[in-house]
N, C-alpha and C positions, 0 to 999 in steps of 0.2 A: 457522500461518496463511498465511504467504506461499507455502509449498510447495503448499498446497491450491489457491491461486490459479493455479498452473501445472498441477497434476495434473487437477483437475476439468474445466476447459475442454478439456483434451486428450482426456479420456475421452468427454466429450459430443460433441466434434467428430469423434471416431472413428466414431460412428454416422451422422453426417450427411455428412461430407466424405471420410472414409477416409484415403487416403494422405497428405494434407496436414494431418492432425490435429495433428502436432507443431508445425507452423508456426503454426496457429491458437492452440494452447495457449501458445506462447511470446508471441505478440502480445497475447492477452487477459491472460495472466498478468503481462506487463510493465505493462500499464495498472492492473491490480489492485495490483501492487507499488507503483507510483507513488502511488496513492490512499492505501494503508495507510501508506506512509512520510510523506506529507503530513499525515495525521491525527496520527501519532505526534509529528512535529516540532512541529505546532501545539500539541499538549497540553503538550509540554515548554517551549515558549516562553511559554504561558500561565502555567505554574507558575513560571517564572523571573520573569515580570513581576509575579506576585502576591507573590513574595518581595521584589522590589525596591520594590514599592508600600509595603510595611511599613517600609521604611527610607527616611528622607528624606536623600538624598545632598547636597542643596544647602545644608543648614543645619548 
């Protein structure tokens, strides 16, 4: 998934930008990478909070 976020923009940019396509692929892929990681971290935090909600720590 993450690798496609770098490869696909590079291929698309090769048709429009040419020589600078790898730079565009890196920049766009980086932002896709950040978004995917934020979604994964958010899901893990939600699962952890759901687990903790089942246990009452204060009593």
